[in-house]
C-alpha positions in Angstrom: 12.0 7.6 -11.7 10.6 5.5 -14.4 10.7 5.9 -18.2 6.9 5.7 -18.7 4.3 8.3 -19.5 2.0 8.5 -16.4 -0.8 10.2 -18.4 -1.3 7.0 -20.5 -3.7 4.5 -18.9 -1.8 1.5 -20.3 1.5 2.7 -18.8 0.4 2.9 -15.1 2.6 1.1 -12.6 1.1 0.3 -9.3 0.8 -2.6 -6.9 1.7 -3.9 -3.4 4.5 -6.0 -2.1 5.2 -7.6 1.4 8.7 -6.6 2.5 10.6 -9.4 4.1 11.6 -7.4 7.1 8.6 -5.1 7.3 8.6 -1.3 7.5 9.3 -1.0 11.2 5.9 0.7 11.8 2.9 -0.4 13.8 -0.1 -0.3 11.4 -3.7 0.2 12.6 -6.2 -1.7 10.5 -9.9 -0.9 10.1 -12.1 -3.7 8.6 -15.5 -3.3 7.2 -17.1 -6.8 7.5 -20.1 -8.6 8.9 -20.7 -12.1 10.4 -18.0 -14.7 9.8 -15.7 -12.3 8.1 -15.9 -9.9 11.1 -14.9 -12.8 13.5 -12.0 -13.8 11.2 -10.8 -10.2 11.1 -10.8 -9.9 14.9 -8.9 -13.1 15.3 -6.4 -12.0 12.7 -5.6 -8.9 14.8 -7.6 -6.1 13.2 -7.7 -3.0 15.4 -11.3 -2.0 14.5 -14.0 -4.1 13.0 -17.5 -3.0 12.1 -20.0 -1.9 9.4 -22.5 0.9 9.3 -21.6 2.1 12.8 -18.0 2.9 11.7 -19.3 4.8 8.6 -21.4 7.0 11.0 -18.4 7.5 13.3 -16.1 8.5 10.4 -18.6 10.9 8.9 -20.0 12.3 12.1 -17.0 12.6 14.3 -14.3 13.0 11.6 -12.5 9.9 13.1 -9.3 8.8 11.4 -7.5 6.7 14.0 -6.3 4.1 11.5 -3.7 3.6 8.7 -5.3 1.0 6.4 -8.9 0.2 5.5 -9.8 -3.4 4.4 -13.3 -4.3 3.2 -15.2 -7.3 2.0 -16.8 -7.0 -1.5 -20.4 -7.1 0.0 -19.6 -4.1 2.2 -18.3 -1.9 -0.6 -21.7 -0.3 -1.0 -21.5 0.9 2.6 -17.9 2.0 2.2 -18.7 3.8 -1.1 -20.4 6.5 0.9 -17.0 7.4 2.5 -15.4 7.9 -1.0 -15.2 11.7 -0.7 -13.5 11.4 2.8 -11.2 8.3 2.4 -10.3 8.9 -1.3 -8.2 12.0 -0.9 -6.3 10.5 2.0 -5.5 7.4 0.0 -7.4 5.1 2.4 -10.2 3.9 0.1 -10.2 0.1 -0.2 -9.2 -1.1 -3.7 -9.1 -4.7 -5.2 -5.8 -3.9 -7.0 -4.0 -3.2 -3.8 -5.6 -6.2 -2.1 -7.7 -4.3 0.4 -11.1 -5.5 -1.0 -11.1 -9.2 -0.4 -13.1 -12.1 1.0 -10.0 -13.4 2.8 -9.7 -10.6 5.3 -7.4 -12.7 7.7 -4.8 -13.0 5.0 -5.0 -9.3 4.0 -4.6 -8.2 7.7 -1.7 -10.5 8.3 0.1 -9.2 5.1 -0.5 -5.6 6.1 0.7 -6.2 9.7 3.8 -8.0 8.3 4.9 -4.9 6.3 2.9 -4.7 3.0 3.7 -1.4 1.1 1.9 0.0 -1.9 3.8 1.6 -4.7 2.2 3.8 -7.3 3.3 6.1 -10.1 2.8 9.9 -9.5 2.3 12.6 -12.1 6.1 13.0 -12.7 6.6 9.2 -13.3 8.2 8.8 -9.8 7.5 6.1 -7.2 8.0 7.0 -3.6 8.0 4.1 -1.2 9.4 3.4 2.3 11.7 0.4 2.7 12.6 0.5 6.4 13.9 2.5 9.3 17.4 3.8 10.3 17.6 1.2 13.0 17.5 -1.6 10.4 20.7 -3.4 9.5 22.2 -3.0 6.1 21.2 -6.6 5.1 17.6 -5.9 6.1 17.4 -2.7 4.1 19.1 -4.4 1.1 16.6 -7.3 1.2 13.6 -4.9 1.4 15.0 -2.7 -1.5 15.6 -5.8 -3.7 12.1 -7.1 -3.0 10.6 -3.7 -3.9 12.7 -3.3 -7.0 11.8 -6.8 -8.3 8.1 -6.1 -7.8 8.4 -2.8 -9.7 10.3 -4.6 -12.5 7.6 -7.3 -12.7 5.0 -4.5 -13.0 6.6 -3.1 -16.1 3.8 -2.3 -18.6 4.0 -3.8 -22.1 3.5 -0.4 -23.7 6.6 1.0 -22.0 9.3 2.0 -24.5 13.0 2.8 -23.9 14.7 2.8 -20.5 12.3 1.6 -17.8 14.4 2.5 -14.7 15.7 6.0 -15.2 17.1 6.6 -11.8 17.0 5.1 -8.2 17.7 7.3 -5.2 17.6 6.3 -1.5 17.2 8.9 1.3 16.2 9.2 4.9 13.1 11.2 5.7 14.8 14.6 5.7 18.2 13.6 4.5 20.1 14.0 1.3 19.5 11.5 -1.5 22.0 8.9 -2.4 22.0 7.7 -6.1 22.0 4.0 -6.8 23.0 2.5 -10.2 19.6 1.4 -11.7 21.4 -1.2 -13.8 21.9 -3.3 -10.6 18.1 -3.9 -10.6 
């Protein structure tokens, strides 16, 4: 929980960070690209690569067999037609989160390595996964430290008072464990 006002545009906190030990999940990546970029995406390990034919498949068949969408800037006109469908699901490519880029190979490798996005919600809270139960304590600590450093670096200049109000860790359906925010 952060001490910023999420209604103010100059106090938004969002970004993406690559966790050193990943999230422990297999991520399926869809890439909108043509030509050289499409070849680079396939070599980098993208699960689905295409252009207009994928737009038709998503709109016509209601196909959502992917977790992240990456697009090149020249394909955003095509992807823009999917805004109503991808937007509410949080899948719309965005330059701020690094999913609209000319270097698709780098974006795909980061996503597969465990890149997570963090974003402020309406109550000034950031929810973000840092690992799985099967991770060691050292792996979870490294992931948490990396995420907290990124959130601290993203502190807006307009933020006044205490920035980190509280930090709580929990398993998916488990009780929350409070962590002293002064450690970060």
